[in-house]
Residue, then its C-alpha position, 0 to 999 in steps of 0.5 A: m314445528r317440532i318441540e325440539w326446534q321450538v326449545a332450540f329457538w327460545l334457548l337461542m333467543l335467551v343466549l342472544a339476549s344475555l349476550g346483548l346485556y353483557m356487551f351493552a351493560s355499561v350503557l343500559a342502566p338508564f334504559v332499564a331504569a326507564l323501562i321499570l319506571g314506565y311499567v310502574l307509572d303506566p297505571v297512573a297514566d291510565r287513571l289520568q286518561k280516565l279523568g279526561l287527559n289524553r296520553l300525551s298530557a298524562t305522560l307530561v304531567i307524570v314526567a314533570g312531577f317525577v322530575v320536580v320531586l327528584t330535583i327537590v330530593l336531590l337539592v334537600l338530601a344531597p348536601v346533607l348526605g354528602r357531608q355525612v358520607v365524607g364524615f363517616a368515611e373519615s371517622l370509620p377508622v376511629y370508630a373501629a379502633r375505639l370499638q376494639t379498645l372498648s371490646t378488649e377492655q370489657a372482655a378482659d374485665l369480665l374474663q378476670k372477674y368471672g372466668g379467672d379461676w376456671l382459666q387457672k384450673f385449665g392452666v391458662d394465664g389470664a394475661s395471655a388470654t386477654e392478649t389473645i382476645q385483644k389480638s383476635l378482636g384487632n384482626f376481626v375489626g381490621q378485616g371488617v374495616q378493610w371489607a367495608g372500605n373495599f365494598l365502598k370502593s367497589i360501589w364507586s368503581g363498579g360502573q362509576a357510581l357518580v357518573g351513573i347517577v348523573t346519567l340516570t337523572v338526565i337520560t332516564p326521564v327522557v326515555t321514560f317519557y317516550l316509553l310511557l307515551d307508547w306503552d299501550e302500543m308496545i304491549a299490543v305489538l308484543r301480544s300480536l307476536v305471540p302465536p295464537r295457539h299459545r296466546a292464552t297460556v302466555i297471557e296467563i303467565a304474563g298476568d302472574i308476572d305482572r301481579a308478582l312484580s307490581g306488588f313487589l315494586r310498588g309495595q316494597s318501594l313504599v316500605c323503603l320510603f317509610l323505613g328510610l324516613w323512620y330510621g333517618v329521622g328517628l336516629s337523628m332526633i336521638g342525636l346519633n352521629f351520622g344517624f340520617l346517613i345510616g337511616t336512609s341507607a338502611g331504608l334503601l337497602s330494605f328493598i332486599p328483605y332483612v338487609g336494611s334492618l340488619t344494616a340499621l341495627v349493626f351501624s347504629a349499635v356500633v356508633a351508639i356504643v362508641q359515641g355514648w360510652p360509658g353510658v348505655g342510654l343512646f344505645g338503648e334509644a337507637m335499638a328502640v328506633v330500629v326495633v320499632g321500625q322492624f316491628l312496623e315493617g313486619n307486622f303492618l307495612t309488608p303484609k299490607l303493602v307487599g302481601e304474601s302472594v308476591g312469591l319473591h323469597p328473600v334468598w332468591l332475591i339476594f341471589a338474583l341481585l348478586a348474580f345479575g350485578s356480577l354479570f351485567g353490572f349496575a344495569g343487572m342489579i336494576l334488572a334483577v328484581p323483574a328477572a327474579a319475579a319472572a323466573g319465579v313465576l315460570v318455575r311455578f308454572a313449570a311445576r304445575r304443568y309437571k304435576q299435571s303431566a303423565l310423567f308425574h302420574g306414572m302413566d305410559l307416555d307411549p301407548t304403543 
């Protein structure tokens, strides 16, 4: 088959797959989640088989353990997080108004104390400057609160979050069970479909994707778990309002590098300033919890658990999450990380082949 027909065939397959994802995005989330769980848990099943269990018994043990852990987590965390989510939503406008007042007062005092003479030299009245600052801060805080509200509404409406969670908890374990049970057979079938002349190359690429994806998924999941516990417990212990909600949310968002730490920093700082004013002790304690967590993540957790060879740049990962989420909804966000890892490996493979080609070295492609 000519190369043009091969390229056309695979482009057609890509278009059809994308179209299928787009059409069935609303029902794909539990199946995509089960596929990722099956991929992550397959090595565990293999190890249990080496210990003497057959595939069915190993799969039952894994799925049962997963369901037990998920049930315990939901029973323990759901009530606490539910109360804090409701309280935080009700208190957000109050915190925003209080922060605006404090910022305006402190900015006006500093302006009059240190900048009053300079403003008069430029013909600017201190009172009008203070009024301008207050108006600007009011607009900024108002827009921030509106953005946060719209963001929470979009999370709710984008795929109906609660319904999606219930669907995930019910359907995902069942689908994961069947996928884990037949995982080795599915991989063997996929391998048999690869043309023999391309099998070595495809296996090489698949191995690179597996190393990148498994390193990131397993390693970053452990990082998120540690940071969620660290931020949640630490902020709660210092008495920060909604500390457990802020900490666990930051831990989950740590799946996107730097986003989780930034979330913990901003929200804990705002709540600590408003709650602890005029003292700065609570603010200092909250910043200490966040900074220590960031230090542990950057210097110990991420290098040891995730490593440097994963090849998923934070910017590329954020773009993939936004793009796939926009195109395919919640299912797209679940699929974004595997797709980003695969695309990164394919791009690097294409770059290596290009550097080895006659086109890169400037050789004559047509010997005639």
